[in-house]
C-alpha positions as CSV (number, residue, x, y, z in Angstrom):
1,M,0.9,-8.2,35.0
2,R,-1.0,-7.7,31.8
3,K,0.0,-9.5,28.7
4,L,0.6,-7.2,25.8
5,F,-0.1,-8.1,22.2
6,D,2.9,-9.1,20.2
7,V,3.0,-6.5,17.3
8,G,5.4,-8.8,15.4
9,R,2.2,-10.9,14.6
10,L,0.9,-7.9,12.6
11,N,2.5,-9.4,9.5
12,K,-0.3,-9.1,6.9
13,R,-1.1,-6.0,4.8
14,I,-4.9,-5.4,4.7
15,T,-6.9,-2.5,3.3
16,F,-10.1,-1.2,4.9
17,M,-12.7,-0.5,2.2
18,K,-16.0,1.4,2.3
19,F,-18.9,2.1,-0.1
20,Q,-18.7,5.7,-1.3
21,T,-20.4,7.7,-4.0
22,A,-18.4,7.9,-7.2
23,K,-19.2,8.9,-10.8
24,D,-19.5,6.1,-13.4
25,A,-18.5,6.4,-17.1
26,M,-21.8,8.2,-17.9
27,G,-21.4,10.7,-15.1
28,Q,-24.0,9.2,-12.8
29,N,-23.5,8.7,-9.1
30,V,-23.0,5.1,-8.1
31,Q,-22.0,3.4,-4.8
32,K,-18.5,1.9,-5.2
33,L,-16.2,0.1,-2.8
34,M,-13.3,2.4,-2.3
35,P,-10.0,1.9,-0.3
36,I,-9.8,4.0,2.9
37,K,-6.7,2.9,4.8
38,E,-4.0,0.3,4.5
39,V,-2.6,-1.2,7.8
40,W,-0.6,-4.1,9.1
41,A,-2.7,-6.8,10.8
42,S,-2.8,-10.4,11.8
43,F,-5.5,-12.2,9.7
44,Y,-6.5,-15.8,9.9
45,P,-9.6,-18.1,9.4
46,I,-11.4,-19.4,12.5
47,R,-14.1,-21.6,11.0
48,G,-16.2,-22.3,7.9
49,S,-19.6,-23.6,7.0
50,E,-21.6,-24.6,4.0
51,F,-25.3,-24.8,3.3
52,Y,-27.7,-25.0,0.3
53,E,-29.8,-22.0,-0.7
54,S,-32.2,-22.2,-3.7
55,K,-30.3,-25.3,-5.1
56,R,-26.9,-23.5,-4.8
57,L,-24.1,-24.3,-2.5
58,E,-23.0,-21.3,-0.4
59,G,-20.1,-21.3,1.9
60,K,-18.9,-18.9,4.5
61,T,-15.5,-18.7,6.1
62,Y,-15.1,-16.7,9.3
63,Y,-11.9,-14.8,10.0
64,R,-10.4,-13.0,12.9
65,C,-8.2,-9.9,12.4
66,Y,-6.2,-7.9,14.9
67,C,-4.8,-4.4,14.1
68,R,-3.8,-1.3,15.9
69,Y,-6.7,0.8,17.2
70,N,-8.5,3.1,14.9
71,K,-11.7,4.9,16.2
72,D,-13.2,5.2,12.7
73,I,-13.4,1.4,11.9
74,D,-16.9,-0.1,12.4
75,S,-19.1,-2.8,10.9
76,N,-19.8,-0.7,7.8
77,Y,-16.3,-1.5,6.4
78,F,-15.0,-4.3,4.4
79,I,-11.4,-5.7,4.5
80,R,-9.5,-6.5,1.3
81,F,-6.8,-9.1,1.7
82,E,-4.9,-10.9,-1.1
83,G,-7.5,-9.7,-3.6
84,K,-10.6,-11.0,-1.7
85,D,-13.2,-8.9,0.1
86,F,-14.4,-9.7,3.6
87,H,-17.5,-8.3,5.3
88,V,-16.8,-6.9,8.8
89,E,-19.3,-8.3,11.3
90,S,-18.0,-6.8,14.5
91,V,-15.2,-4.5,15.8
92,I,-14.1,-4.8,19.4
93,D,-11.7,-2.4,21.3
94,V,-9.6,-5.0,23.1
95,N,-9.8,-4.4,26.9
96,L,-11.2,-0.9,26.1
97,E,-7.6,0.4,26.0
98,H,-7.7,2.0,22.5
99,K,-4.5,0.1,21.5
100,M,-5.8,-2.9,19.5
101,L,-8.9,-3.9,17.6
102,E,-10.3,-7.4,17.3
103,I,-12.3,-7.6,14.1
104,S,-14.6,-10.6,13.1
105,C,-15.3,-10.8,9.4
106,I,-16.8,-13.2,6.8
107,E,-15.8,-14.3,3.3
108,Y,-18.9,-15.5,1.3
109,L,-18.0,-18.2,-1.1
110,G,-20.2,-19.2,-4.1
111,K,-22.4,-16.1,-4.0
112,E,-21.7,-12.5,-4.7
113,R,-22.5,-10.4,-1.6
114,L,-21.1,-7.0,-2.6
């Protein structure tokens, strides 16, 4: 018997974000991170690391996220959770059943990545 994912664990509200073309105040086209879809998910850290780069400390924290299946989500997206942006590294269709996505993402600390 296959174990089903407990949807009660999808207790965090996340927003999928993607760079899209928008107009700035001067009417020029710029790439801007725009919200695409808001969903319920589980979201938690799995590990972190720190290293020095050009005399600056940079940290990374790795997160795992589970949400309901969405065929459009890929590694070109970002996740916004509690005011922070996380870069999506990989998206896996759990058991290839089109029911649940496992998303690995990174929060960069100490250096702007967006």
